[in-house]
C-alpha positions as CSV (number, residue, x, y, z in Angstrom):
1,F,-0.1,64.6,22.6
2,Q,-0.5,60.7,22.4
3,Q,-2.6,58.3,24.2
4,F,-2.0,54.6,24.1
5,S,-4.8,52.0,24.5
6,D,-4.0,48.2,24.5
7,T,-6.5,45.8,23.2
8,G,-5.4,42.9,25.3
9,S,-3.1,41.3,22.8
10,R,0.5,42.0,22.2
11,K,-0.1,41.9,18.3
12,E,-2.5,44.7,18.2
13,H,-2.7,48.3,19.9
14,V,-4.3,51.7,19.4
15,K,-2.7,55.1,19.5
16,I,-4.3,58.4,19.4
17,T,-2.5,61.5,18.4
18,S,-4.1,65.1,18.3
19,E,-3.0,68.4,17.3
20,S,-4.5,72.0,17.1
21,K,-6.5,72.7,14.0
22,P,-4.5,74.8,11.8
23,G,-5.2,78.5,11.5
24,F,-5.9,80.2,8.3
25,L,-2.5,81.3,7.3
26,E,-1.1,77.8,8.0
27,R,-3.5,76.3,5.9
28,L,-3.0,78.8,3.2
29,S,0.7,78.1,3.3
30,E,0.2,74.4,2.7
31,T,-2.4,75.3,-0.2
32,S,0.4,77.5,-1.7
33,A,2.8,74.6,-1.8
34,G,0.2,72.1,-3.2
35,M,-0.3,74.7,-6.2
36,L,3.6,74.6,-6.9
37,I,3.2,70.9,-7.1
38,G,0.1,70.8,-9.2
39,L,1.6,73.3,-11.6
40,V,4.7,70.9,-12.0
41,T,1.9,68.0,-12.4
42,F,0.0,69.9,-14.9
43,L,3.0,70.7,-17.0
44,L,4.3,67.0,-16.9
45,A,0.7,65.9,-18.1
46,F,1.2,67.8,-21.4
47,Y,4.6,66.3,-22.0
48,L,3.5,63.0,-21.5
49,L,0.4,63.2,-23.6
50,F,2.3,65.0,-26.6
51,T,5.0,62.6,-26.6
52,N,2.8,59.5,-26.2
53,E,0.9,60.2,-29.5
54,G,4.1,60.5,-31.4
55,R,5.4,57.4,-29.7
56,A,2.5,55.3,-30.6
57,L,2.2,56.6,-34.1
58,R,6.0,55.8,-34.7
59,T,5.7,52.4,-33.3
60,A,2.5,51.7,-35.6
61,K,4.3,52.9,-38.6
62,S,7.8,50.9,-37.7
63,L,5.3,47.6,-37.3
64,D,3.9,48.2,-40.5
65,E,7.4,48.6,-42.2
66,G,8.6,45.5,-40.3
67,L,5.4,43.3,-41.6
68,S,6.2,44.5,-45.4
69,L,10.0,43.5,-44.9
70,V,10.2,40.5,-42.9
71,V,11.4,37.4,-44.2
72,P,10.2,33.9,-43.0
73,L,13.1,31.6,-42.8
74,D,12.7,28.0,-44.3
75,S,15.3,26.3,-42.1
76,I,16.6,27.4,-38.6
77,H,19.8,24.8,-38.7
78,S,21.6,26.7,-41.5
79,V,22.7,30.4,-41.9
80,S,21.8,31.9,-45.5
81,Q,24.0,35.0,-46.4
82,Q,21.2,36.2,-48.7
83,N,19.3,37.3,-45.3
84,E,22.2,39.2,-43.9
85,G,21.0,42.4,-42.4
86,R,17.5,41.5,-43.1
87,L,14.5,41.5,-41.1
88,V,13.9,37.6,-40.5
89,R,11.4,35.4,-38.9
90,L,11.8,32.1,-37.3
91,A,10.4,29.7,-35.0
92,G,12.1,26.7,-33.2
93,A,12.9,25.1,-29.8
94,L,15.2,27.0,-27.3
95,S,18.6,25.3,-26.7
96,T,21.5,26.4,-24.3
97,S,25.1,25.4,-24.4
98,K,25.1,24.0,-20.5
99,P,22.7,23.5,-17.7
100,L,22.4,26.1,-15.0
101,F,23.3,25.1,-11.4
102,D,22.8,26.0,-7.8
103,P,25.3,24.2,-6.0
104,S,24.0,25.1,-2.5
105,Y,20.9,22.9,-3.0
106,G,22.3,20.6,-5.5
107,L,19.9,21.5,-8.2
108,S,20.6,21.9,-12.0
109,I,18.2,22.5,-15.1
110,Q,18.6,23.0,-18.9
111,A,17.0,26.3,-19.0
112,V,17.5,30.1,-20.1
113,K,17.1,31.3,-16.6
114,L,16.9,29.8,-13.1
115,K,15.6,32.0,-10.4
116,R,16.1,31.3,-6.6
117,N,13.5,33.0,-4.6
118,V,14.2,33.3,-0.7
119,E,11.5,34.1,1.6
120,M,11.9,35.0,5.5
121,Y,9.4,34.6,8.0
122,Q,9.0,38.1,9.5
123,W,6.6,40.2,11.5
124,V,4.6,42.6,9.2
125,E,2.8,45.7,10.7
126,Y,-0.7,47.1,9.4
127,E,-2.1,50.4,10.1
128,D,-5.7,51.4,10.0
129,S,-6.2,55.3,10.6
130,K,-8.9,57.6,10.7
131,E,-9.2,61.3,11.6
132,Y,-11.9,63.1,13.3
133,E,-12.4,66.6,14.8
134,E,-12.9,67.0,18.8
135,N,-12.9,70.0,21.0
136,G,-11.2,72.2,18.3
137,E,-8.4,69.5,17.7
138,I,-7.8,67.1,14.9
139,K,-7.3,63.7,16.3
140,K,-5.9,60.7,14.5
141,E,-6.7,57.3,15.7
142,S,-4.4,54.7,14.4
143,K,-4.9,50.8,15.0
144,Y,-1.6,49.0,14.4
145,S,-1.9,45.0,14.1
146,Y,0.9,42.6,13.6
147,N,1.3,39.3,11.8
148,T,3.9,36.8,11.0
149,E,4.2,36.3,7.2
150,W,6.6,34.9,4.7
151,K,8.2,37.9,2.7
152,S,11.0,37.8,0.0
153,E,12.1,41.4,1.2
154,V,13.4,42.3,4.7
155,V,11.0,44.2,6.7
156,N,12.5,46.7,8.7
157,S,11.0,46.3,12.1
158,R,12.8,49.7,13.3
159,N,10.0,51.6,11.4
160,F,7.3,49.7,13.4
161,D,5.1,52.0,15.8
162,R,6.1,49.4,18.5
163,E,9.2,47.2,17.8
164,I,9.1,45.3,21.2
165,G,8.1,42.0,20.7
166,H,8.0,42.4,17.0
167,K,11.6,42.4,16.0
168,N,13.1,41.1,12.4
169,P,16.4,40.0,11.6
170,S,18.3,42.9,9.5
171,A,19.4,40.5,6.6
172,M,18.8,37.1,5.2
173,A,21.4,34.3,5.7
174,V,20.8,33.1,2.0
175,E,20.1,35.7,-0.7
176,S,17.7,35.7,-4.0
177,F,19.4,35.5,-7.5
178,T,18.7,34.8,-11.1
179,A,21.2,32.9,-13.2
180,V,21.2,33.3,-16.9
181,S,22.5,31.3,-19.6
182,P,25.4,33.1,-21.4
183,N,24.4,31.4,-24.9
184,V,20.9,31.0,-26.1
185,Q,20.1,29.6,-29.5
186,V,17.1,28.7,-31.9
187,G,18.5,26.3,-34.1
188,S,21.7,27.8,-35.6
189,F,21.1,31.2,-34.6
190,V,22.0,32.8,-31.2
191,L,19.6,35.2,-29.4
192,S,20.7,39.0,-28.5
193,K,20.4,40.1,-24.8
194,G,17.4,42.0,-25.7
195,L,15.6,38.8,-26.7
196,V,16.8,36.6,-24.0
197,D,15.5,39.5,-21.6
198,K,12.0,38.7,-23.0
199,I,11.9,35.2,-22.0
200,D,10.5,35.8,-18.8
201,D,7.5,33.3,-18.3
202,F,8.8,31.8,-14.9
203,K,7.4,28.5,-13.8
204,Q,7.8,27.2,-10.3
205,L,10.1,24.1,-10.3
206,S,9.0,21.1,-8.5
207,L,11.3,19.6,-5.9
208,S,9.7,16.3,-5.3
209,H,12.3,14.3,-7.1
210,L,15.0,16.0,-5.0
211,E,16.7,14.8,-1.7
212,D,17.4,17.4,1.2
213,P,20.8,19.1,0.2
214,H,22.1,19.5,3.8
215,A,21.1,18.3,7.5
216,D,19.8,21.7,8.4
217,V,17.7,22.0,5.5
218,T,14.3,20.1,4.9
219,R,12.3,19.9,1.8
220,G,8.7,20.3,2.3
221,G,6.6,20.5,-1.0
222,D,8.2,22.9,-3.5
223,Y,10.3,24.7,-0.9
224,F,13.6,24.0,1.2
225,Y,13.0,25.2,4.6
226,H,16.0,26.3,6.9
227,S,13.8,25.7,9.9
228,D,13.7,23.4,13.0
229,N,9.8,22.6,12.5
230,P,8.6,23.9,8.9
231,R,5.1,23.2,10.1
232,R,5.6,25.8,12.9
233,P,8.1,28.4,11.6
234,E,9.6,31.2,13.8
235,V,10.7,34.6,12.8
236,G,13.8,34.6,10.8
237,D,13.3,31.1,9.5
238,L,13.9,30.8,5.7
239,R,12.1,29.1,2.8
240,V,13.6,28.7,-0.7
241,S,11.9,28.1,-4.0
242,F,13.0,27.7,-7.7
243,F,11.4,29.2,-10.9
244,Y,12.8,28.5,-14.5
245,A,11.9,30.2,-17.8
246,G,12.6,28.9,-21.2
247,L,13.1,25.1,-20.8
248,S,16.0,24.5,-23.2
249,G,16.4,20.7,-23.5
250,E,14.5,17.5,-22.9
251,D,13.8,16.9,-19.0
252,P,12.3,13.6,-17.7
253,H,10.1,15.7,-15.1
254,L,9.1,18.9,-17.3
255,G,8.9,17.6,-20.7
256,S,10.3,18.8,-24.3
257,A,12.2,22.3,-24.9
258,D,9.8,25.2,-25.1
259,K,9.4,27.1,-28.5
260,V,9.4,30.5,-29.6
261,T,9.0,32.5,-32.4
262,V,11.4,35.7,-33.2
263,I,11.5,38.4,-35.4
264,A,14.8,40.4,-35.6
265,R,17.7,41.2,-38.0
266,Q,20.1,38.5,-39.0
267,R,23.9,39.2,-38.5
268,G,25.8,36.4,-39.3
269,D,24.5,33.8,-37.1
270,Q,23.3,36.1,-34.5
271,L,19.8,37.8,-34.3
272,V,20.1,41.6,-33.2
273,P,17.8,44.5,-33.2
274,Y,16.6,45.8,-36.4
275,H,16.3,49.6,-36.7
276,T,13.4,50.9,-39.0
277,K,13.1,54.2,-40.9
278,S,10.6,55.5,-38.5
279,G,13.4,55.4,-35.7
280,D,11.9,52.4,-33.8
281,V,13.5,49.1,-32.9
282,L,12.1,45.9,-33.6
283,E,13.4,42.6,-31.5
284,I,10.3,40.6,-30.9
285,L,10.0,37.3,-29.2
286,Y,7.0,35.3,-28.1
287,P,6.3,31.8,-26.8
288,G,5.1,29.3,-29.2
289,D,5.0,28.9,-33.0
290,L,3.3,32.1,-34.3
291,S,2.9,33.5,-38.1
292,V,4.0,36.6,-39.1
293,E,0.7,38.2,-39.3
294,E,0.0,36.8,-35.5
295,V,3.1,38.3,-34.2
296,F,2.6,42.0,-35.7
297,Q,-1.0,41.7,-34.5
298,K,0.0,41.0,-30.9
299,E,2.4,43.9,-31.1
300,H,-0.3,46.2,-32.5
301,E,-2.5,45.2,-29.7
302,S,0.5,46.0,-27.1
303,N,1.1,49.3,-28.8
304,T,-2.7,50.3,-28.5
305,M,-3.0,49.2,-24.8
306,K,0.2,51.0,-23.9
307,T,-1.0,54.0,-25.6
308,W,-4.4,54.1,-23.9
309,A,-2.8,53.4,-20.6
310,L,-0.4,56.6,-21.0
311,R,-3.5,58.8,-22.1
312,A,-5.2,57.8,-19.2
313,A,-2.2,58.6,-17.0
314,G,-1.5,61.9,-18.7
315,W,-5.6,62.9,-18.4
316,L,-5.6,62.0,-14.7
317,S,-2.0,63.8,-14.1
318,M,-3.8,66.8,-15.6
319,F,-6.9,66.5,-13.3
320,V,-4.9,66.1,-10.3
321,G,-2.7,69.4,-11.3
322,I,-5.7,71.4,-11.9
323,S,-7.4,70.4,-8.7
324,L,-4.4,71.2,-6.5
325,M,-3.9,74.6,-8.3
326,T,-7.6,75.6,-7.6
327,R,-7.5,74.3,-4.1
328,I,-7.0,77.9,-3.0
329,F,-10.5,78.9,-3.7
330,Y,-11.8,76.0,-1.4
331,T,-9.2,77.1,1.3
332,L,-10.7,80.7,1.1
333,V,-14.3,79.7,2.0
334,D,-13.5,76.4,4.1
335,W,-14.9,78.5,7.4
336,F,-18.4,78.3,5.9
337,P,-19.5,74.7,5.3
338,V,-22.5,75.3,2.9
339,V,-20.4,77.4,0.5
340,R,-17.5,75.2,1.0
341,D,-19.2,72.1,-0.5
342,L,-20.8,73.9,-3.3
343,V,-17.4,75.3,-4.1
344,N,-15.7,72.0,-3.9
345,V,-18.3,70.4,-6.3
346,G,-17.8,73.3,-8.8
347,L,-13.8,72.7,-8.6
348,K,-14.1,69.1,-9.4
349,A,-16.6,69.9,-12.2
350,F,-14.3,72.5,-13.5
351,A,-10.9,70.5,-13.4
352,L,-12.9,67.6,-15.1
353,C,-13.9,69.6,-17.8
354,V,-10.9,71.7,-18.4
355,A,-8.5,68.4,-18.0
356,S,-10.5,66.5,-20.6
357,S,-10.7,69.5,-23.2
358,L,-6.9,70.3,-22.8
359,S,-6.2,66.4,-22.8
360,L,-8.0,66.0,-26.3
361,L,-6.4,69.3,-27.5
362,T,-3.0,68.1,-26.6
363,I,-3.5,64.8,-28.1
364,S,-4.6,66.5,-31.5
365,A,-1.4,68.6,-31.4
366,G,0.6,65.2,-31.3
367,W,-1.3,64.0,-34.3
368,L,-0.9,67.2,-36.3
369,F,2.3,66.3,-38.1
370,Y,1.2,62.6,-38.8
371,R,-2.5,62.6,-39.4
372,P,-3.8,66.5,-39.9
373,L,-7.4,65.6,-40.4
374,W,-7.7,63.6,-37.2
375,A,-5.9,66.1,-35.3
376,L,-8.6,68.7,-36.6
377,L,-11.3,66.6,-35.4
378,L,-9.9,66.0,-32.1
379,A,-9.4,69.8,-31.8
380,L,-12.8,70.2,-32.3
381,L,-14.0,67.6,-29.9
382,S,-11.9,69.3,-27.2
383,A,-14.6,71.9,-26.9
384,V,-17.4,69.7,-26.3
385,P,-16.7,69.3,-22.5
386,I,-16.7,73.4,-22.1
387,V,-19.7,73.6,-24.2
388,L,-21.5,71.0,-22.2
389,A,-20.6,72.9,-18.8
390,R,-21.6,76.1,-20.4
391,S,-25.0,74.7,-21.3
392,H,-25.9,73.4,-17.7
393,V,-24.6,76.6,-16.1
394,L,-26.7,79.1,-18.1
395,P,-30.0,77.6,-17.1
396,K,-29.1,77.8,-13.4
397,K,-28.3,81.5,-13.8
398,Q,-31.7,82.2,-15.6
399,Q,-33.3,80.3,-12.7
């Protein structure tokens, strides 16, 4: 059943849908499907936590190995055969063989990357929903509002609740793209594709010194507009902006070339990935002129942040998995409000304790082959959440 209610504006409307409250067997079936999803999520958490510890320790050992082997180059303008195959560190200004062009807009720049970003003025739908129970039915009240915005992706208006009056074009007349220089160097050394990929600190290119490229294109600020009136755009109008990364030549408007610090293996005049004994790959690039110690400190910090992020994701995955697998107990008593609330709190506490204990135990197993003493300590810590939970339960039973 659907009930529509206009709010007096074509840009906003409310829709109310209702359905009968699901029966016990239907809710039990849904819970069973959730249990299967929970089991998969639960098992995935073990894999994520275990492999993450091995990866983190392997990366740390590789970084320590790289720090002990790296050779700082005295000059970036000559290639020494003595360093062939070795891990080297060099710093200098980026250079490219030729500028990057966008002939459609008469724009060129001496840089490693040039990105054209195209946005279209489109309708965007927003939904705000709430559910409530009334006369034995579950009702969902959805408020849909529509606004026009600049979007870099085509918004499919066919998925709108009400497309009439809010229709978007199906494609853009001008496409976004990123041009990459085929040859990037620091001094006499050519950077590998992996190193070039790391040059991604994009900055918006000022268009103030450029003329309008076509009669149907107007420049406004740092945008080219495909619009009759850029101040009052219509749905389907386009605006184009440009971004660059890795300035590689002297530019009267942008300044001198960007400097980078690179640590990689020297192969002739090329800088390529270095494979460590631990099985990792070292291919490092940072903006600016950094010392060897500063580079490896940043890499260790990045490894630590990634490790903790994956640990948090693994714990959350385990918590959600346990919650879904134990949801059936909540379904069995959800006809009794007081009991239902108590069971819900108990299940959440159970999932929290078990997820914490199993996460610590899994992490300790990942450390077993690398740092046995730390692994034993974590295994002992994994029992703490269970012990704390039991210490709170026993006094309540005695009362």
